[in-house]
N, C-alpha and C positions, 0 to 999 in steps of 0.2 A: 616749412623750410627743411629739405631732405639734409638729412646729417650724414656724410661719407662713415662708412664701418670703423676706419681706421681712428676718426676724431671722437665718436663716439664711444669707443675702447678709453681715452685717454680722459673723458669725461665721468666717466661709469666708476675708473678708478679712483678719480678725486672726491667724488662725492661718497663712496665708499668708504675714503678716511674719514669722512664725516667732515667735510671743506665744503663751499658753497664753491659755483663755477660756470662763469658765464662766456657768450662766445661776443665778441665784439670786432668793431673793425670794419676793415674792407671788406670781410666777405657780406656783412650783413648791406653794406652801400651796394655792391654788386650785384647781390641777390634781390633787392628792390628796385636796382636798373633793369631787370630783367636776365642779367647776366650769369654763369654758374660760376660760384667762387672757386681759386684757385689755391689762395692762401687763407689760412684760419687759424684767427689769434684768439686765446682764449686769457680771462682774468680768473684770479681765484683768490680766497683768504689764506691760503696754502701756503707756505715760504720755501724756498730753493730746499734747505734738507729732507723736508717733509717730501717735495715731487722727486729728489735723489733717492729715497726710498720705496717709493712709488714706482720708479720707472729704471730700466736697466741703463739705457741711454738717454742721459739730457748733457745738454752742453749749455755752459754757462755763456748769456750773453751781455747783459748788463747788469752788472753786481750794485749798481745805484737804485735801479728800478726792479731790480731781483723777476730780470728776465731769464728764462729760457730756452731752448729749444728741446723738446720731446719727440724723441724718433723711435717708432715701431714701424718696425721691416724699412719699407721707404718711404715711407708719410711722415713728414714733420710736421712740426705746429709748435708755436711760439705761444709759451705761458708765461705771464706776467703777474707777480703778486698785487693784489688789490690796495688802490691807493685810499685811502680814506676809511671811512666808518663802514662805508657800504657802498652799492656799486653809483648809488646817484651822486656820491663825493667822488668815485673815482673818474666818471665822465667830466665830471669839471677840468679835469687837468687834461683832455682829448685836445688835440688843435683845432680842428672846423668841426661845425656842427654836424656834417655828413660824416662824419667819423666818430661823433658822439654819442653812439649809438649802442643797446646791448640787446642779447635775448637769452633768457632761462633755456637752454635745452630742456630741461624738463618739465616745465608748466607750457612753456611756449609765450611766455610774458614776454612783449618790449619794454623795452624802456627806451624814452625818447623824449627827454628832460627840455633839450633846445630846439625842437622841432627840424632835427635833419631831414624826415621825412619829408618835411614841407618844403626845405631848401632844395633837396635831391627834384621834386616835381617842378620847383620856382627856376631849375640851374644857379644857384647860388655857392659860390663858395666863401663860408661865411667863418671868422674865428671864435671860438667857444667864449661866452661874456664879456671879458675885457679884452680887446685885441693885443693890446701893448703888455699885457701881461702874458699873454699866451705866445708873444716876439722872445720876450725877456726870458721866459722860461726855457725856451730852443730859438735859436733867431735862424735856425735850417728852416723854421715852417715861413719864413719869408719867400724862400725860393719853391717851397713845398706847394704854397700857395698858389705861384704861377703853374707848377707842374698842373695840379687838380686841373685848373681851370683848361688847360689844353687839351689833356688827358679826355675829361668828359666833355669839352666843349660848351663850359660854364662862364658865366662871369662872378667876379669877385665884387662882394659886397661893398656900396661906397665906404663904407664905416671902415672896414678892415683895408681895403686902399688905402685910405689915408694914414692908418696907422703904420702899412708897409711905408710908404715914403716916408712918414716921420723918422723911422726906427730901419731906413734902410743899411746905414753905414754898420748896422749888428751883424751883417751877412759875413763880415769877414771875422767874425769870433768863431765859427764852427770849423773841425777838420776840413780840409780842404776837399781831402775825399770824398765827403758826404757833401761836399758844394757839386765835387764834378758828379756826384752820380745822380745828382738831383737833376742838373743840366743835362746828361745825357740821355734821361730818360724826356724832356721836354724835346730833343733833337730828335728821339724815336718816335714823336706823336705826329697825327695827320696834321695837327695845328703848330708849325713849328714856327712858321710867320708868326702869329698870334704870340707865343711862346716868347721869343726874343724881342720884339715889340713891348709885350710888358715889362720883362727885364730891363728895358729903356727907359719906358714911362715912368716905371717906379722906382726907377732910380739904382737898382740894383747893378744894371750893366755896367756901370762905371768901375766897381767893384770886381766885377769879373772875368768881362773881355772890354776893357775900357779901349782896346785899341780900334773896336768895331764903330765907336762913339766917331772915331776921326773920319770915317766914311760916310758919317750923315751930311746930305747936301753937296757930297763931292762929285762934278758934273761929270758926263762922258761924252764922247763924239759918237759921230758919225750916228748907228742905227739904236745906239742904246736910248730906250726911254726912262730908265730909272737912274737915282742915281747909286752910286757904289754900294752904299750899305743896304738898298733895299735890291740892288742886285744881286749881294751877297745872299741875304734872306731867301730871295727867291730860288736862286741856284739850289740853295739848301733842301726847299722845299721839292723843288721837282727830281733832286736825285730820291731811289729808292730808300727803305727805312733800314738801313744799315748806318752803325755808328761811325765806320770810317769815310764812308761819302758824307754824311750829313756833317760831319766834321771839314771836311774837304770843301763841301760847298759854301759852307758858312764862312770861312777863314780864305778863299780860293783869290779873293781881291784884296785881301788887308794890308797889300804891300802899297798899293798905291798913292795913299798918303804920302808916299815917304819916297817916290819918284815923280819927275816933272818931264815932260813932253817938251819940245824947243817952241818958237814964237809960232812956227808955222802950222805945228800938228798938238797945239793945247789940248790938254785933256786926255792925252795917250798913254801916257804912264809905262812907258818903254825898260823892260827888264822888271816890270813888278810881281812877275811870277819868282823869280828869284830872290827878290827883299820880301815878298810875300810867303815863301819858305820858311827863310830864316824866323822872319818873325813869328810863324805859326807855330814853329817848334820851340821858339820860348814861349810862346802863351799855353800850348802844351804842358811841357814840363812843368809850368808854372802849377796849373789844374793838376798835375800828378798822375797824367794819363799813361799807360803802360808806354816801353820802349819801342812796343811791336808796333801798337796805335801811331806813334808821335812818328816813325819810320816810314810806313806806310802812309800816313795824311800828308807829309811833307814832300812824299816823292811823287804823289797825286799832283799837288801843288807845283812844284814845280815842271811838271811837263802838261799841264793842261792844257798850254796854249800849242801843243805838239799839231801839225795839219800835214799830212801826206799829201805832197804835191807831184802832179806829172814828173818832174826832176828827181824825188826824192827817192836816195839809194836804199836798196834793201839791206844792206850794211847798217845803215841808220837803224831802222826799223827794225833787225834782226838784234842790235844792243840796245835797244827802249825794251823789246820785250823779254830780253834775257835781264835785266834791270827790275823790271815791274812784276816779271813771274805773271802766270795765267790767270789768278784771281786778280794781281795788280792791273793787268792789262783789260780785262775787262770793266772794271771801275772805274779806270781813266775813260773807257770809253762809253760808260754811264757820268760821270763828271762833265767830261767834253759835251754832251746832248744837253744835260740840264742848264750848261753855262749858255748855249748857244739861245736856247729857249727864254732863259731870262733877261736874253738882249729885248726882243719885245715878242707878243706872242706869236708874229708870222715868222717871225727869225727864218731864213731857209738852212738847212742842215746838210748840203751838200758835201763841206768838208767833212762834216763825222761821216757821211754815209762811203764817202774814197778812203777816208783813214778805216773805217772798219773793214772794207773791201781789201786793203794793202795786209792789214792786220793777219787778215783771214789767209789770203794767199801765200802768205809766208808761213806759218802758222800748219797751216796744211802741207807744204811742201819743205817746209826745212825742221819744223817744231820749234820749240822755244829752247835755245843752246846757251847752259849755263856753263859756267868751270867745270861743275860735278859730271857734266855731259861729254864731258873731254875724252879720249878714246886711250889717253893717258894718263898718269897722276904724278904726282912729286915722287913717288917712289922709283918709279920710271926715270925721272930727271936726275934722280940721283946718283941711280945705278949707270946709265948713260955717259953721264956728263962728269963722274966720278967726281961728287963734290959733296963737301957736308950738308946735313938741313938748316936750312935758313932763310934768310929773306931771301936770297938770291935765286932758290928754288918757286917762291912764289911770283918774282919777277917772269920768270921763265915760261911759268904756267901762264900768267897773265899775258905774254908776248903771242904763246900758242893761240890761247884764247880767240884774241884779235884777230891772229888768224884764218882759224875757223869761221870768226863772224863774217869776215870776209869773201871766203868761200867754204862752206859747210863742205864741198866734198873732199877736202882735207880731213876730215873729221875720222880718220881711220887709224887704227894701232901702227898697223904699216907705214902710213904716210907721214905720222908724228913721231915715230921713231927714228924714220930715214931725215927727218928736219933736225931731229937730238944729234943726230952722226954728223951731218955737215955744220952743225955746230960746234961739236965736239973738235972737229976738224982746224975749223976758224980758231 
């Protein structure tokens, strides 16, 4: 196994201090799977005080487990204090057998007491020793099992499955941020549909996004061949691996169980995009996603039903483009396409194509006009109208922006100043 230069420097310095050190974790797993390791973890019998004396840059991560990040130039490596009397006892505390291996970098001796190599070959995610004990030590392992099954396209061992089901309620114990991060990693795999299904079948989804369970077996009208739950998952899986898009796809129709069509159009769910946007806002805030992420996902869900028709005005499109921005516009088109594909495999995409052409025409001709693109600003309004800074200035800027959205040719300093002069006379 080839060890990077900077990692070798860290290893040599720890060994020079008279301590044992081993490579552990994902780097070994990735190496055995034929991938180039990106993250390196070490365990050593040196404590944090000793490591701080050895290295200039040491960042404390987990005081309880004695985990630090050692930094040399731009290279970072997590180093954890050895648990137990030796490396065998340390590996007993690992989560899964495929992560419970170690390598002595000096002798190249492998330590694999729980047959992690064999489970890698078989494609199995299995808890080390007693599944219940491993879960109780850190209940985040409940969702980590699903994450590894998705990332590696492995199956979870039957005994581990039963333990996850038994202790699924404990997923409420870890910090929300840790659960959110594991969920995000699942969403960004190529097997997101498998991941959400596992969360549901193992009893974890009801503690993470229970609103999705309301979509199970909820029928849809017309060309839809899937229930709302499956349609959400397929839309999510059809989007590129972008967290904003994956979240928007997963939640875009989450509002359908809360709205109903009339007797003549059952299963139509009018207004579900608005209901879904508000529900998604609550879900994402509950999971402590960033305000920026919440804003973007909610905006996409609010607009995912937009279709440019022959009579759709350029003004409506300009306003939508301004609210979404360039990146948001591209994401909306990708979400719309994924949504249509998830109706049925051969569902036509004419509406998406027409909308894309309308967007492109407006962008090429007029650009995306936001309030910041106005040829004048609040200082001009204050000067021309002789008013004090305050909400009134913002309202006037909004009025001017609406005028420019309807007629982009008005967006010159001379024309907007003229409009302000007329306002002053009024």
